[in-house]
N, C-alpha and C positions, 0 to 999 in steps of 0.2 A: 059226371065224370068223377071217378073215384081216385083219391090220392093214395099212394102207397107210403109205407114208412120210409122207404129209401129216398123218395123225392122230398118228403118232409124234412128228413135229416139234412139233405143237401141244401134245401132252402134256408134252414137255420144256420148251417155252417157258412153259407154265403153271406147271410146277414151279419153274423159275428165277425167274419173277416172284414167286411166293409166298415163295421162300426169301429173295430180296432184300428184300421187304417185311417179312418177319419180322426180318431182321437190322437193318433201319433202325428198326423199332419198338423193338427191344432197345436200340439205341444212344440213341434218343430218350428212352426210359424212364430210363436211367442219367443222361443229361445233364440232364434236367428234374427229377430227384428232389430236387435241392437239397442232398443230403448228399454229403460227401466219403468215398470208400471208403478204408479203412485195411487194410493187410495185417496178418494175425495173426502175432505174433512168439512163438515157443515160449519157455516160461519158462527153459529151460536156455541159450538164446542171448541173453537180455537183457543179461547181463553182458559178452558179447562177448569177443573175444580168443582166443588159442590156449591150450589146456590139454593138458598132457602127462598123459593118463590111463593107466591100467594097460595097456589094449590097445594104445595108441599106443607105449608104451615096449617092449612085447613085439614089436611090428612092427619097431621100430628095432633091437632086439637080433637078430632073425632075419634082417634084411636086410643085416647087415654081411658084408663079404667077407673 
């Protein structure tokens, strides 16, 4: 069965319509949920700041000229 350009164009248009509707529905769901999204912070990063760990010190030692 041979496809024509007209049916290919319609199939692509239908796909793009569906994709845009799905994206809009996702955004609307998040916007209307009423909850604020929070990013998860790993336990080891909660204290923040720079830490000179053993592997960092080894890197510094090996990178000296």
